[in-house]
C-alpha positions as CSV (number, residue, x, y, z in Angstrom):
1,M,-4.2,52.0,37.8
2,S,-3.2,49.5,35.3
3,K,-1.4,50.7,32.0
4,L,-4.2,48.9,30.2
5,F,-6.8,51.5,31.2
6,A,-6.0,55.0,30.1
7,T,-6.4,57.6,32.9
8,I,-9.3,60.0,32.7
9,K,-8.1,63.5,33.5
10,D,-10.3,64.4,36.4
11,K,-11.8,67.9,36.4
12,G,-14.9,67.2,38.2
13,E,-16.9,67.1,35.1
14,V,-18.1,63.5,35.0
15,R,-21.9,64.4,34.1
16,K,-20.7,66.7,31.2
17,N,-18.2,64.0,30.0
18,I,-20.8,61.3,30.0
19,K,-23.3,63.5,28.1
20,D,-20.6,64.6,25.6
21,V,-19.3,61.2,24.8
22,F,-22.5,59.2,25.1
23,G,-25.4,61.5,24.8
24,L,-26.6,60.4,28.3
25,D,-27.5,62.8,30.9
26,L,-27.3,61.1,34.5
27,D,-28.3,63.1,37.4
28,I,-24.7,62.8,39.0
29,S,-22.0,65.1,40.2
30,G,-18.4,64.6,41.3
31,S,-15.8,62.6,39.4
32,W,-14.9,59.3,38.2
33,G,-14.7,57.3,41.3
34,H,-11.1,56.3,41.2
35,D,-10.9,56.8,45.0
36,E,-12.7,58.7,47.7
37,Q,-11.4,62.1,46.7
38,S,-12.8,61.5,43.2
39,A,-16.1,59.9,44.3
40,V,-19.1,60.2,41.9
41,C,-22.3,61.2,43.7
42,V,-25.7,59.9,42.5
43,H,-28.4,62.4,43.0
44,S,-31.1,60.3,41.4
45,F,-31.5,57.0,39.1
46,E,-34.6,55.1,38.2
47,K,-33.2,51.5,38.5
48,S,-31.5,49.7,41.3
49,K,-28.0,50.7,42.6
50,E,-26.3,47.6,41.0
51,E,-27.7,48.6,37.6
52,F,-26.2,52.2,38.3
53,F,-23.0,50.8,39.2
54,T,-22.7,48.5,36.2
55,L,-23.9,51.2,33.7
56,F,-21.3,53.6,35.3
57,A,-18.5,51.0,35.0
58,S,-19.5,50.4,31.4
59,L,-19.2,54.1,30.4
60,R,-16.0,54.5,32.4
61,A,-14.5,51.3,31.0
62,N,-15.4,52.4,27.4
63,I,-13.8,55.7,27.8
64,E,-10.8,54.3,29.4
65,L,-10.2,51.3,27.0
66,N,-11.5,53.0,23.8
67,V,-12.1,56.8,23.7
68,L,-8.7,57.7,25.3
69,K,-6.6,55.1,23.5
70,P,-5.3,55.2,20.0
71,P,-7.1,53.0,17.6
72,N,-4.6,50.1,17.5
73,E,-4.9,49.7,21.4
74,Q,-8.7,49.9,21.7
75,Y,-11.0,47.3,23.2
76,G,-14.2,45.8,22.2
77,G,-16.8,43.5,23.8
78,I,-16.3,45.3,27.1
79,N,-18.3,43.7,30.0
80,P,-18.2,44.7,33.6
81,S,-19.5,42.5,36.3
82,I,-19.8,43.4,39.9
83,K,-17.0,41.6,42.0
84,S,-17.7,43.3,45.4
85,I,-19.8,45.9,47.0
86,E,-18.8,47.4,50.6
87,K,-19.6,50.3,52.7
88,V,-16.4,52.3,53.6
89,G,-17.5,55.2,55.8
90,D,-19.9,57.5,53.8
91,Y,-19.0,55.8,50.6
92,I,-19.9,52.7,48.7
93,K,-16.9,51.0,47.2
94,V,-17.6,48.7,44.2
95,T,-15.1,46.6,42.6
96,F,-15.6,45.3,39.2
97,L,-14.3,42.4,36.9
98,I,-13.8,44.0,33.5
99,E,-13.8,41.7,30.6
100,A,-12.8,42.9,27.1
101,M,-10.8,41.9,23.9
102,P,-8.7,43.8,21.7
103,K,-10.9,45.8,19.4
104,A,-9.4,44.3,16.1
105,T,-10.1,40.8,17.2
106,Y,-13.7,41.8,18.3
107,N,-14.3,43.4,14.9
108,E,-12.9,40.5,13.1
109,L,-15.0,38.2,15.1
110,I,-18.2,40.1,14.4
111,N,-17.5,40.6,10.8
112,E,-16.6,37.0,10.2
113,Y,-19.7,36.1,12.0
114,K,-22.1,38.5,9.9
115,E,-20.4,37.4,6.6
116,G,-20.1,33.7,7.1
117,Y,-22.2,32.2,9.8
118,G,-25.0,30.2,8.4
119,N,-23.4,30.2,5.0
120,G,-21.0,27.4,5.6
121,W,-18.5,29.2,8.0
122,N,-15.8,26.7,8.4
123,V,-14.0,27.4,11.9
124,K,-11.6,24.5,11.0
125,D,-10.0,27.0,8.6
126,R,-9.2,29.1,11.6
127,G,-7.6,26.4,13.6
128,V,-10.5,25.7,15.7
129,S,-12.6,22.6,15.7
130,M,-16.1,23.4,16.9
131,E,-19.5,22.1,16.0
132,K,-22.2,24.6,14.8
133,N,-23.9,24.7,18.2
134,Q,-20.7,25.4,20.0
135,I,-19.9,28.1,17.6
136,K,-23.6,29.8,18.5
137,L,-22.9,29.1,22.3
138,A,-19.5,31.0,22.0
139,I,-20.8,33.9,20.1
140,G,-23.9,34.1,22.1
141,G,-21.7,34.2,25.2
142,M,-19.6,37.1,23.9
143,L,-22.6,39.0,22.6
144,Q,-25.0,38.3,25.6
145,D,-26.3,41.3,27.4
146,I,-25.3,43.9,24.7
147,G,-28.6,45.6,25.4
148,K,-28.0,46.1,29.2
149,I,-26.4,49.5,28.6
150,I,-29.4,50.6,26.8
151,Y,-31.7,49.0,29.3
152,R,-30.0,50.7,32.1
153,T,-30.7,54.2,30.6
154,S,-34.4,53.6,30.8
155,D,-35.2,52.3,27.3
156,G,-38.2,50.7,29.0
157,R,-37.8,47.2,27.2
158,N,-35.9,44.3,28.9
159,H,-32.3,43.9,28.0
160,S,-33.2,40.5,26.1
161,E,-35.5,42.3,23.7
162,I,-32.9,45.1,23.1
163,D,-30.1,42.3,22.7
164,Y,-32.3,40.8,19.9
165,D,-33.2,44.1,18.2
166,Y,-29.6,45.3,18.3
167,L,-28.0,42.2,16.9
168,K,-30.8,41.7,14.3
169,N,-31.0,45.4,13.1
170,E,-27.6,46.9,13.8
171,I,-25.3,43.9,13.4
172,K,-27.5,42.2,10.8
173,I,-27.4,38.6,12.2
174,K,-30.1,36.6,10.5
175,D,-29.9,33.1,12.2
176,N,-32.8,32.9,14.5
177,D,-31.1,30.3,16.8
178,A,-28.2,32.7,17.3
179,L,-30.5,35.4,17.9
180,E,-32.5,33.7,20.7
């Protein structure tokens, strides 16, 4: 395990841990899936296997990159994507690419965007030369799929609708081009 990721102390209480931290009750048992001895067993899930894998990786990465780390070492904008899925004996081994940025950088980016975008935000002051549409594209790329975690917990709406509502109502982004 990389030093970047904090190690979750494994006591076979994965369901309880997820419920305690995220308020999400998944029908699972076992552990955190670091290896065959700590596999997670999925008893039921209403969406596809791939959606469960990505949800579980999101939850685990948030614990390992946030919850268990001191504030100055936390990460934000955490986005897991499936790199490979293979059958190994009785198990399914899933490997992920986890993209993230230091939480302080992520928070600074979000705050600058909320405070300045659409109000003459001058990225040239930050040593960056970008056109307004390039800024929208860059920020949209970083915030894309923010609603997938909610979607994967059976919210019922598609993740694009959840993205829109979250960015508009929680992050308070007002620019319609950026929201769409």
